[in-house]
N, C-alpha and C positions, 0 to 999 in steps of 0.2 A: 315519481322517482323510483330509480332502480340501483341495485348495487353491483359494483364491478371492481375486482382487485381490492376488495375490502372497504371501499369508500363509496358514498352515495353520488349518483348521477341524476341530472334532471333533463327532460325532453320537453321543450315548450314549442308550440307553434303560435306564431304571432304575425298577423298580416300576411299570411302565406309563406312565411319563412320558418324553417325548422332550427331550433337552437338545441343542441345537445352538448352539455358540458359537464365535467366533473365538478362537485361541490367541495371535494379534497377533504372530506371528514367522514369518519366511520359512525359519528353521532348523528342519530336520526333528527333528533330536535334541533341541533344545530344546522343540519343540512336543510331543514324545513325553513328555517330563518334565512339562510343564504338564498334559497330558491325564492322566498317571498321578495327579497331585495332585487333579484334579477327581473321578476315579474313587473315591480314598481319601475325599475329603470326602463323597461320595454314600453310601458304605458306612457311614461313621461318623455319617451324619444330619446333618451340618454344613452342606451345601452350600447348602440353601434357607434356612437361618437366617443365612447371612452377609449383612450388610448391602450393598447395592448400592454399588459404588464403594470398598469399604473398603481395598481394595489398590492403588487407583489414585492416581498422583502427578500434580502438575501438569506435570512434564516429559513424562510419558507422554501427557497430553492434548495438549500442543503438538506432539510428535513425530507422533502420529497425524493431527492436523490438517494439518500440513505435508506429510505423506506422502500422504494420501488426498484432501484437499479443495484444497490449495493448487494442484496441477497443473491443475486444472479452470478456473482463472481465468486473466486476462491476465497478462503478464510484469511489468507495472507493478504490478499488484495482489499478485503473488507478492513483489516486492521490499518492498512495503509490509508485508506479512505478515511478512516476515523481519526487517525493523526492528523492528516492533511486538513480535515474539516475544522479541527480545533483552531489551528492556527489562522485558517481563512476567516473563521467566525470572528476570531479576536481582533483581526485587522479591519474587516469590513462592517462589523457590528449589524445594526438594525436598518442599514441603508437600503433605499428602495433600488430595485433591479435597474430601472431605467437610468439611475444616477451612477452606475458603475462604468467607467470609462477606460480605454486602453491606458491612458496616463496614469490612473489610479492603480490599475494592475501592475504596470511598470514600477510604481513606487513600492508596491509590495514585494516584487522580485528583488529590488534593490535592498529593502530591509532584510530580507531573509539571506541575501548574500553577505551582507555586513554582519549578520548574526552568526556567520560561520558555516551556513548550510552549504552542502555540495551542490554543484550544478545539476547533477543528477536528480537530487531530492527536489530541488526547486522545480525542475522540469516536470516531476511527477505530480506536485502540487497543481502546477498549471494545467497539466493533462486532465486532471480530475474536475478542475474548475471549467475547463472547456467542455468537457463531457457533459456536465451539468446544464451548461448554457445550450448546447446543441439539443439536449432532450427538452429543454424548455422551449426552443424553437420548433422543433419537428414533430414532437409528440404531446406536448402540453399546451402549445399554443399560447405561450405567455410573452414571448418576446420575437422579434423579427431579425435581430442582430446578435452575433457573438462577438463581444469586445475582445476576447481573448485571442481571437484569429489575427488581430493586427498587433499583437505583441510577440516580440522575438524570443525564441527559446534561449536558454543558457548554453554556452558552448561547453560541451562535455569532453575532458581529456581522454588520452587513451591509456590511462593508468591501469585500467582492467585488463589490458592486453600484456601486461608485465608479467613474467614468472620467474621464480627463484632459481638461481643455481644451487648446486649442493653445498658450496661454501658459504653462499648467503643463507641457506636454510639453517646450517650449523650455528652461524653468527646470530641469527634471529632467535633461535631457541635458547642459546646461552645468555642473551640479554633480556629474556623475557621472564616474569615472575611465573611460578610453578602453574597457576591456574590458566594463564594465557598459553603457557608451553603445551599444556595438554590439548587445548583448543587447536592451536597451530599445527601441532603434529598429527592430531586425528583428522583434521581437514585435508592435510596433504595427502592422506591416504583414503579419504572418502569423497572429496570434492563437494561437500554439502554447501548450499547456499547460506549466507549468514543467519537469516531467519529460521531456516530449517534446523540448523545447528543449535540456535539458542532456544528453540522450542522443542527439542528432542527430548522425549520421556522414557523412561525404563520400560514401559508397556509396549514400545516400538522396537526393543531390542530383542532379537532371537539369537541367543548365543549358541544354541544347538545347531540351528541352521546357518549360523554365522552370517546374518543379514539384519538390517535395520529397515523399517517400513517408514517411508515419508508419505504422510496423507496430505498434508497441506502444502502442495507444491505451487510453483509459479503459474502453471497452466491448469491447475485444478485436478490433475490426474495423478493418483497415487503411484508410486514407484518404489522398487525394492533395491537397496543398495548392498552389495556384498562386502563382507568385512575379511580384510587380509589380516595375516598375523599380527601385524603391528597395531592396527586399529582395535582387534579383538584384545589384545593385551592391555591397551589403554582403558578399554571399558571394563575389563576384569578388574584391573587396578583400583579403578574408581568404585566398582561394585562392593570391593571390601571394606570401603569406608563410606558407603552410602548413607546419606542423611535421611533420617526417618521423617524429616519435616518436609522433604521435597521429593517430588517424582521427576524433577528435571534432571537430566544427567549432568550437563554442565551448569551448575547454578552458583549464585553468589554466596557469601560467608553466611547470610542469613537464610539460604535455603530458597532463595527466590530467583526469578528469571534474571539473567545478567543484561543489564541495559546495554542497548547497542551502541549508545554514545560513549559509555565507559569503556566498552570494548575497543572502540575506535580510538580513543584517547591512549590507551594502553599499548595499542599496536603502533601508533604514531611514536610514542617514547621509545618503545623497544627497537623499532627499525632505525630510529635516529641514532640510538646507541650503537647499533649494528652497522651504521654507515650505509644503509640501503635507502635509495631514493626511488620516487615515483612507484610505489607499491601500496595497494589497498587489500582489504580482506579478500575481495573478489579474487585477487591474484593467487590465492591459495587454490581455489577451484581450478583457475587457469593452469596453475602448476601441475595439479593432479592430471588433467585432461592432456597437456602436452607430454608429461612423463609416460602416460599410458599409450599415446600415439608413437612415441619414440620406441617403445618397446614392442611395437607391432600389433597392438590391439586395433581391431576394425573401428573405423571412425563412426559408423552407424551405432555400434555398441556403446562408444563413448558418449555419444549425443543422448543416449537414454539414461545415463547416470546422473 
C-alpha cells in the first residue's frame, strides 16, 4: 500500500493484471481491511464481474467531492458547494449511485422550484451535482454515466440585465428600511456582488486610501475597490455606531451576518412598494457598471471592479 493525496492506495498483481486503486481512507487499519477484501474478490473471481459503482453511495460521492475538489476553488464557491450539498444530501439520502436516474434528478429540480428557489440557484446545484458525477467517471472510476447530463437546466430570466433609473433609485431608497437603504446606496457606488457585500469586514476597509479589499472573489483573485465620497460617507457613518460584537460592516441587529434570503425578501418588499419590476440585487451592480460606462470610464477598468 502507499499514500497519495492523504488516502491509502493499493497496487496488486493478479494473473498478470495490475490493479491499482484508491482505498479511499486515511486510516491504515481500515485500508488494510479493504485491501484484504479486494484480494479475496480477486481470488474468488468476483472482482472484475462487480458492476462499477455498485458499493458507492451518494454521501460517499459528496464527501469525496468536498474533500478533494472543493479545496481547489474560491472560498465563496466552497460555501456555495457546502450549501448545495446539504440540500442534495437531504433529498437523495443514502441512495446507491447506480440508483440515481435523470427522472429522480428532475423531481429534485421541481421540488426546489416549488420551494421558491430561483432558476440560477437550482442550476448552480445541478452544476455541482454534474461536476461530482463527472469526477466519479473520469478520475475515480466509480461510474460510467452522468445522469445529470440528461436533465435540462432551468431557464434563467434576464432580470440581472436590468438597471435602475435615477427616479427608480430614489423611490427604492425611500421605500426601504434604514439597514437596507445603506446596503442599496453603498452598492450603487461600489458594485459589489451580494456575497462580497454581506461578508465585508472592517479589516478590509482602508479609509485613508479610500479603498476596500475583496479577497473572496468569484474567480478567486483579490481585487481592490475604490471608494467615492458617497460610499466613504456611508462607511464613516456606520463606523461611528460600530458594534463591538461584530467585525461585519453590514450586519444584522444581533451583530451577525445578514442572511441572503432575508435580504432578498426585504428587497422584494421594497421594490414592490416602489413599483419597480424585474429587478434583483445583481441589478445594483449592473446599475453601477452602466453608470460608469455612461460617464466615460473605460470598459476594461469597469470589468476589473
